[in-house]
N, C-alpha and C positions, 0 to 999 in steps of 0.2 A: 437731493443728491444721492440717489440709490446706487449702491455698489454694482458695477457691471461684471459680467462674466470675464471680459477681457482684463479688467483691473484685478479681479481676484486671481486669475491665472498668472498675470505678470508679478503680482506680489508674492504668491506662493513659490514662484521660481527663484526669488532672491532672499526670502526670509525663512528661517527655520529655528528650531529649538527655543520656542517662545515660553516665557513664564511671566506671571503677573503677581505683584504684591499690591493689594487693594486695601486702602484704609478709608473707611466711610465714617463721616461724622453726621449722625442723625439727631444732634442736639436740637431740641424744640424751641430754643430761643429765636431761631429763624424758621418760620413755618412755610416759607416760600421756596427756599433753596437748601440743599444739603452740601456738605463739603466732601471732597474726594481727592485723595492723593493716590496716583497710580504709578508704580514703578514697573516698567516693561523691560525685560531682558530678552535678547534674541541674537541670533547670528545672521550675518549677511554673507552671502556667497560671493566669491570673487568675480570681477575685480572690485567694482564699486556699485552702489545702488541708490536710486531715488525711489522713495516709497512714501507712505503716509499712515498715520494713525487716525482713527475716527473718534470724534467726541462731539456729540450733538448739543448745541445750545449752551455751551459752557460760558461762564462768566468769571472774571478775575483770573484768567488762565495764565499760568506760568509754566514754562517749558525748560527743562535742563537736559542737555544732550551730553552724555559721557562727562558729567561734572561741570559743564559750561552752561551758565545761565543765559538763555536766549530770549528773555522777556516772554512775549506771547508766542514766539516761535513761528510767526506768520499764520497763526490760527485764523480761519475764516468763518467760524461758527459751526463748521461740520468736520473739518479735517485739519490735522497738524502735519504739515509737510516735513519730510525727512529727506534731505538732499545730500548727495555726495558722500554717503556712508561708506567707509572703507570696509573691505572684507574682514570678517572677524566678529567678535562679541561686542555688543553695545548695550548701554543702559539709558533709557529715557525716563525721566520723571515729569509727570504732568500734574500740577495742582490746579484745582478749579472748584467753583461752586456751580451746581447744576440744578435746574428747576425741578421741584416736585410736579407731578401731573395728577389729574383726576380722570384721565381717559383710558387708563389701563396700559398705556404704552410707555413704560419707563419706571421711575420710582414713584409708584402710585401711593397716594395718601387718602385716608378716609377717616372722618370723625364719626363714631357710632352715635346716632341720635338716641339710642336706648340709654346710654350711660355717660356720654361725653368723652369716652376713651378714644385715643387716636391710634391708627395702625398705618404702618408703612411697609410697602413691599416692592422689591425690585423684580418686576415682571418683564422678562426678556423675550427673545425670539428674533425674528428676522429684522436686521437693522435696528435693534433696540438696545442691545448691550451697550452700545455707544452713547445711549442716553443715561447710562449709569457711570461708566468709567472709560478712560481712553484705551482703545484696543484695536487689534487687527480683527475686524468684525466679519470673519468668514469661517465656514465650517472646517476647511482643510488646513487651518493654522491652529490646531489644537494646542492647548497650553495647560500647565499647572497654574492654579490660582491659590495664593495664600491671602486670607481675608482677616482683617480686624475691623471691629465696629464699635463706635462710641454711641450709646443710646441712653435714654432715661433709665435710672437704676431699677425702676419697678418693672421694666419690660423684659420679655424673653426674646432673644434673637435666634433665628434658625437660618441655616445656610446649607450649602452643598456638603461641607465637611462636618465631621463630628466636632462638638465643642471641646476645646482643650482647656480653656479657663474663662471665667467670667467673674469680674470683681468690680463693684461700684459702677456698673454700666459700661465696662470695657470688656469686649468679647473677642476672643481669639479662636480661630477655627483651624482644624487640620488642613494642610495643603491638599488640594484635590489631585486626583490623577488627571491625565491629559483629557480635557474636554473643550468643546468650542465655547467662545464667549457667550453665544446665544443661549447656553444652558446654565448660565450663572443665575443664582437666586439668593435673595435675602427676604425674610419675612419677620417683621419686628412689631411688637406691641404687647399688651398685657394678656397674652393668650391663656385660655383654659386648655389644659393639656392632660392627655391620657397616655402614659408611657409604660412600656414593658420590654422584656427581652425575649428573643426567639432565635433559635439556631445560632446562638453566640453573638447576635447583633442587637444593638439598641433600636427599638421601634417607637414611634409616637404618632398620635393623632392630635391635632390642635385646631382650635376655633376661637372666634372672638369671645371675650368674657361674657357678653350678653347671651351667648349661645351655649353656656356651660351646661344647662339642664338638657338641651338637645344632644350635646356630645355625650353626656352621661347616659341618656336614653339609648343611644345607638352604639356606644363604645364596644359592647360585646360583639355585635354584628360586624362592625368595622374591623375589629381585631380578627374575628374568624375569617372574614373575606381575605384580609391581608395575609394571614398565615397560610390559608388554604392555597391562595395563588402562589405565594412564595415557594411553598413546598412542591407544588405541581411544576412550576418552572424549573426547580432543581431536578426534577425527574426528566423533563423534556430536554434541557440544555446541558451540555457537558461543561461549558464555561460556568464557573461559580458566579454568584452575584458579585459584581465587581467593586462595590463601594463600601464605606466603613460604617454606614448607618442608614436608617430608612424612616425619615419623618414624612408625614402627610398633613398638609395644612389647608384648611378651608378658609380661603382669603376673600376679602371684599373687593369687588370691582374688576375681577379678572375677565378679560374679553373672551378667552377660550373657555371650553368646558373644564379643561385641566391642562397642566403643562408638566412635562416629564423630567423636571430638573433632577440631575443625579443626586441621590441621597436625600432629596427634599422635594417631593412632588407637591404642586399647588393645585387646588380645586376651587371653583367658584363656590361660595358658601351657600348658595341656593340649594346645594345638594344636602344641606342639613336644615330642612324646613321645620318650623314650629308646628305642632300638632302631628297627626298621623302622617307617616310617609306613604304616599300613594304607591301602588304596586308597580306602575311603569317606572317611577323614579327609583325604587329600590332595585329593580332589575337593571336599569341603565347604570345606576351608581356602581353596582358590582362589576359590570362590564367595563366601565371607565377605570375603576381601580386596577383591574387586570390589564387593561390597555396601557395605562401609564407604567405599570410594573414591567410589561413587555419591553417598553422603550429603554429600560436599563440595559438591555442587550441590543435591541434594534433601534439604533439612534444614538445612544449614549456610549456604549462600548464600541460598536461598529457604526460609524457615522457616514452619511452620504458625503460625497466630495462637493457637489454643487446641487442646486435645488431641483434639477430635472429628475433627480432620484428621490424626491419627496416620498414616493410610494415605498422605497426601501425602508422607510420608517413608519409611515402612517398606514399603508395597506396591511403591513404585517401586524402592527399593533392593534388595528381594528379586528383583523381575523383572530389573532391570539386573544384579544380581550373577550370576545364572546365565547370562544372555545374554552378558555381557562376559567372564566366566571362559572361556566357550567361544570366542567370536569374537575376543577380544583376547589371551587367554593360552593358548589351545589346549586347555583342559580340557573337551572336548566331552561327556564323560560326567557333568558336574556336575549337569545337569538331572535325571538319573535319581534322585539322592538326594531331590530335591524331590517327584517324582512318586510314589515308593514309600515315602519316609520321612517327609515332612512334609505333603504334600497330604492324606493320610488323616486327619491330625489336624484339618485344617480342616473336612472333612466331619463329623467328630465334633462339633466346636465349633458347627457351624451347625445341628445338630438339638437342641441343648440349650436350656433356658429362658434361659440367659445370652447366647444369640446376639444379634448386633447387626449393623446394616448395615456394610459396609466403610467407608462414610462416614456416620456417624450425625449427628444434629443437635447443635449445641453444647449445648443444654439437656439432652440425654441424658447429658452428661458434667459433672455439677454441681460436681465438685471433682477435685483431682489424685489422691486415693486412687481415685476411680472411674476416672480415666484409666489408672491402673496395671493395671486389669482388662482393658483393651482393647488392651494390647500382647500380643496373643494370636495364635492360628493364623488368625483371620479377617483381622486387620490385616496379617499377613505372608503366609501361604501362600494363603489365599483371594484376598487382594488381588493378589498376584503372578499367580495363575491368571486372575483377571478381566482384568488388564492384558494378559496374553498374548492373551486373546480380543479385547480392544479393538484391539490391533495387527493381529490377523488380520482383523478386521472393517473397520478404517479403511485399512489399508495402512501399511507401515513409513514411507514417505516423509512421508505426511500426519501420522502420529503424531509423528515427530521435529520436523516443522515447528512443530506446536503446542507441543511441549515446549520448544523453543528460544525461542519467543515468551514463554512463561511464565517461564522462567529469567531472561531479560533484563529483563522487566518488573518482576520482584520480587527483583532482586539486592540482597542485604543488607537485605531488607524481609520483611514477613510476608504470608501469603496464605491463601486459603480454597479450598474445592472450587469455588465459583462462579468464582473467578479462573482456576483451571485449565481449567474447562469453557469459559470465554470464549475462552481461547487456542486450544483445540482447535476450537471453533466457527469461529474465523477461518480456521483451516487447512483445514477440510473443508466439503464441500457436503452431508454426511450429517447426519442429525438426532442430533447428539451429546447434546443435553440429554435427549431421550427415552431414549436408550441408558443414560445415567447414572442416570436415575430408576429404570430397570428393574434395573440391575446393582449400583449403588453405594448406593442409598437403601433397598433392600429386603433382607430376610433370606432364608435358605434357598437351596435349589438345585433346579433342574429335574431330571427323569429323562428319559433318552433310551433308549427301548425298541426292541428288535428283535423283530419278529413275522414270520410267513410267510403269504403268501397261498396259495390252493389250488394254484397252479403251483409252489410252492416258492421264490418270489421273496421275498427279505428286504425288509421295509418298516420304515423308521425312523419312530417316533412320539415326539413330545415331550409330556411331562406338565409343564406350567408355562407361563411367560409370556415367556421371554427368547428372543431370536434367537441361534442358534449357528452358527458356521462351523467345521466339524470335518473331520478326515480319517477316512475309513472304509477299513479294510483287510480284504481277503477272503483266506480260507485254505481249502486243501483238507482232506480228512479226516486227513491226516498232519501238519497244522499248518504246512504250507509256504505262504508268501505267494504269492498269485496276482495280485492287483492292488490298487491303492490310489488314492484320489482325494479331493479336497476337496468337501464338499457343504454346502449351507445347510439347516438344519432350523428350522422355525418352526411356524406353526399347522397346516399341512397335512402329512399323511403323505408320506414320501419313498420311493417304491419304487426298488429297485436291480435291475432286470431282468437286467443283465449278470452278476449274482452269484448267479443261481438255483442252488440246490443247494449253495452254498458257505457256510462259516462266515464271519460278518462281525463285526468289532470296531469300533464307533463310537468317536470321540474317541481314536483309536489312538495318537496322539502327545501326548495330553493338552492339546489346544488350548483346551479350555473347562473350566469348573467345573460339572460335571453328573454325577449318578449314572448309571451304565449298567446295563441288565439285558439279558441275552441270551436268545434263543429256544433251544429244546431242541437244535437242530442245532449252533449255535455253542457252547452250554454244554458239550456232550459233547466237542467237539474240545478245548476249554480243559481240561476235567477230565482228559482222557487224554493231552494233549500240550502242556501249558503250557510246560514246560521246553524244548520243541523249537521254539517260536516264535522266529524269528531276531532280531527287532528288540527291543533292550533296553527302549525306551520302551513298546512295546506290552505286553511282559511286565509292566512296572511298572503300567500301567493295569489289567491283568487281576488282578494281585495286590491292587491297591487295591479293585477290585470285590469280591474275596473278603473282604477285611477288612470292607468295608461290610456284606456279607451276614451275617457273624458278629455284628457290632455290632447289626444290626436283628433278629437271631435267625431269619433266613431260612435260615441255614446253622448247623448245630450245631457245637459245638467239636470233637466227635469227627470229624465229616466234614471239617472244616477241617484238623485236624492230620493226617488221612489224606492230604489233598491236599498238604500240606507234605512229608510223608514220601515221597510218590511223585515229587514234582517238584523238591524242593530239591537232592537229590544231583546232579541233572543240570544245575543252574544254572551259567551261564558267567560271571556278573558277581559279583564279591566284594561290591560295594555292595548288590546285590539279596539275597544271602545274609544279610548283616548286618542289612539292613532287615527282612526277613521274620522272622528270629529275634528281633530287638528287639521287633517288633510282637507276636509270639506270646507272648513271655515278659513283656512289659511291659503288654499290653492284654488279650489273649485269656485268658491264664492267671488273672490276678487278677480279671477281670470276668465270666468265663463258665465257669470250671472249678471245681467244688466241691473243697474242700481235700482230701478223701479220694482224689480222682481225679488230683491234681496229679502224684504220683510216676509214674503210668503215662504221662502226657503227656510228662514229662521224659525218660522212658526211650525213648519213640518219637522224640523230637527228637534225643536222643543217638545213637540208631542211624542216623538220617538224616545227622547230622553226621559220624559215623564213616565211613559210606560215601562221603560227599562228600570227606572228607579223604583217603581211600585213593585216590580217582580224580582229585584236584585237578590241574588242568593248568597252574597257575601258583602262585608263592609267595603272591600276594595271595589267591587262592581258598583255599589251604591255611590261611592265617592266619584267614580268616573262618570256615571250618569248625572249626578248632581252638578258636577262641574260643567258638563255640556248643557244642562238645563239653565244654569246661571248665565251662560254665555249667550243664550238664544231666546229665552222666554220674553213674551210681550205683556204678560200679566204681572204687575208688581206685587200683588198680594202674597203669593207663596214666598217670594224672596223677603218681603218685609216680615213674614212670619218666621223665617229662618233667623233673621237678625234679632228679633224679639226674644226667641227661645234659645238662641245661640246653638241651634241644632237643626239637623235635617231628619225629622222623625226621631229615631233613637240614636242617630249618628251625630257625635259632637261636631260642631262647625269649626273646622280647622281654619286658622287665620288666612291662609291663601284662598280657601273657598269663600270665606266671608268677604274678602276684598273683591273677588269676582262678582259676588252678588251686589256689593256696593257699586261697583263700576257699571253693571248693567242697569241698576236702578237709577244711577246718574244719567246714563244714556237715554233712558226712557223719560227723563225729566221729573222723576219722582223724588230724588234727593237733591237738595240745593247745596250751596257752598257751606252753609252753617252745619247741615247734617253731616257732610263729608268731613268737616273739621272736627266734629264730635267723634266720628269714627277714628280720625287720626289721633286725637287725644287719648282714645281708648287703647291704641296700639302705637306707642311712641317710638318704636324701633325703626330699623331700616325697611322692614316690610310695610309699615304704616306710611313711611315717607314716600315710597314709590307707589304704593296702593292708592294713596290720596292723590298723587300727581296724575295717575291714570284716570281716576274717577272724575277729578275736576276737568280734565281735558275732554272727557266723554260727554259732558253735558251738551244738550242740543241748542245752544245759544251762540250767537255771534260773539258775545263778550267772552264766553268760555274758550272759544277757539282762538281768539286774539290773545288771551292770557296764556294759553298753552304754547302758542307760537313764541311769545316772549321768553318762556322757559327754555325751549329747545334752541333758540337762536342766541342765547347767552354764550359768549365765547368760552366761558369757564364752566359751562354745565358739565356735570360728570356723566359717565357713560350710562349708569343705571337710571338716573333721573331722565336723561334724554330718551332712552328706550321706553320708559313707562309713559311719559307724556305723549310720545308719538303713537304708542299703541292705543291710548285713550282717544287721541285726536281723530284717528281714522276709524271711528266706530261705524259699523254698517247701518244703512238706512238713513244716512245724513249727507247724501251726495251733493245736494244743492248747497248746503251750508259749507261743505268742504271744497267746492270747486275752486275758489280763489287760492286755497292752500296747495292744491296740486301745482299750480303755476309757481307759487312762491317756493315750494320744495325744489322744483326743477331749477329755479334761479339761484337759490341760496345754498343748496346742499353741497355744491363743489367747494365753497369756502369752508364749510364745516369739515368736509372730508380731508382738507389739507392738514389737519392736526396729526395725521399718521395713518399707517396702514390699517391697524386694527380698528381705530375709530371710523375710518372710511367704510369698513365693513358694517359697523353699527349704523352708520348713516344710510348705506345702501339697503340694509334690511328694513329700514323705516320707510321704504317706498309706499306711496299711497295704497292702502288696502281696499281698493274698490276698482271695479271694471272701468277703465278709462274710456271716455268717448272718443270718437274719431278725431275730433279737434285736439283733445288732450294727447292722444297718441302721436299726432303730428307734431305737437310741441316737444314731446319726448325725442322724436327723431331729430328735430332741430337742435335740441340741447346736445345730442350726441355728435353734432357737427362741430361743437366748440371744444375748447381745451379743458379736459377733465382729468382729475387724478386717476391713475391707472386702475386702482381697485374699484373705484366708483364707476368708471366707464364699463368695466366688465359686468358689474351688477345691473346697470341700466340696460346694457345690450341684452343681457339674459332676460330681463323683464320684457323687453320688446319682443324677443323671440317667443317667450311663453304666451304672449298675447296673440301670436299668429295662428 
């Protein structure tokens, strides 16, 4: 029963001045449900109103309306009807017990296998606050929230507001400013904590007790990133940081990478790995920290009215995340991960049937389930890229002037695209509204082509309708940079006479969102010397161009893999190595390589990684190549040597890399169940739990696949174990063994996905990771004719389009 746009508008028309008192009982004498009493105060506009509160899956529900006990109040398992309310103030009290969950959608609970400690977290979001407490679960009914929590005395409880008192397991928090219920958070457990003060505010980083050593290892870096971003936002934004504290918690089981809860941001605790932190994760982690802090203004202070304006939060936070990670925290390579790792996904998304404008119309998002499908690469990565182009086009000073007008005008209120455009219009003498119509209200992307005239002069052509301001960089035949300049590309061709005879790369720093195609001269230089191009961002743009050509079938998978084999060993960026390998294994192999040819592709990639590892010039590069080798090699002896020495040459074998090697050895049939169990006993924590599940599922036997299927089809399986077992199950090179499970996945996944929006995304991401046969593709089409959860349908339709 997903909230509809019509219901949200009707409710917002009669309800105002909302506040909540929430009292949570997390006493562990009942490990299946928690207790919650919610007191909701609000005003009804005249004359009278019928409306409802949401509360999902409540048990023992008791409802009191303005002091009158109404029993269960007509509660139907999802909603509490409120009928005939007179104009004026009302108070509703709802008492209930509500189930804990293990799928990350609600009051998530996890017992840490490393030490037996339990953690509980209220992970909210779209249609999820109602799984915690009774509420008007929509963005434009912002409310203050006063929270009290009863928890085991040894626990620390964190929430949106600063702690006012905590005695013998009873916690009371400062009442929040006006926020949507979707931004409510609680994180409870025996946290390891690192606390300090900065700019007059209390700050903290927190992680599971079993990760205390890793938190201590990274605390100085995490603090420096936090302070650098905070201080930089203070320079960019005129509105001060709006909340009373800033905690950041690395929590178990979170479905998103992170969530921007005011005053208490949550991150998946995989961002705090054991062993050395890989370069790409360090850069991405810094960008995510900046991204979530940006949300304190974009989303938490000024909040979208309805979900069509998801971009008003996510596009801005994505853009600001990479920008501020570089300029505020000094992580200047963070943008590279966007250009080569995430922007390609936005190009893929924008050519599917499910594409949508960065800013769709409200009516195009009729309910919250539909809204869940647009938290995607278009709202994040394309929106980020479009905003980069807007800043390039407007100028930074003008852009920030408009942003500050918008934030001040809608502080603790709700806003729409028109509100933001009006603020930019006031700041600029350019035609912002026309720009917005071209870029934000339409789908697809332009193509910028390089051609040559008779004299060998490169000429830029635009196929499309949008104006682009981009950097063009010229190279000699040895891929050495000769010159670079910003140019405007619109309706008329743009000749570049000073670059006659040279290779040229348009959009060389990724300033816009457009496909690029090169002329023969430029393409030859790229094919023979991509790894010699000095600038990281330009290499990222070129790799993205190659990804695009494989997806559109202009470049065969064999040719692409050959380019990877020739260029990847000479790559200087660990982030680039990881991104290219992830794309090749995660997109090219399962979408373009017939199952019978997969082993040959893996062997080619393994050879490239082995060469790269042999010549790696830094530990970060060595780790990236070693990870790729562990995923692809067909010779067990080197991997067995790694396990025996607990090292890769001079490089210590980090737990994550060790488990990759174990999983590959299991997939090759080298490690049996007993050997995997021994590895699990060696690593008794959560990494070992999911690592062993993936390895057991990867074994090339019918029994192993049947056992894995039993794990994932358990209705109570948690999200992390499900993902790990599915990743191991779909090991490349086992197509015949996996064929029955393709059919079983198509038949059973809809039931699994019914657990909730976020778990449906987990189920959709677990789609068979092998190229489907024609018959299997036909069965996918047949499945799409049936009744499917909205989120899963979107993911399956996307997969079908990607196979085209």
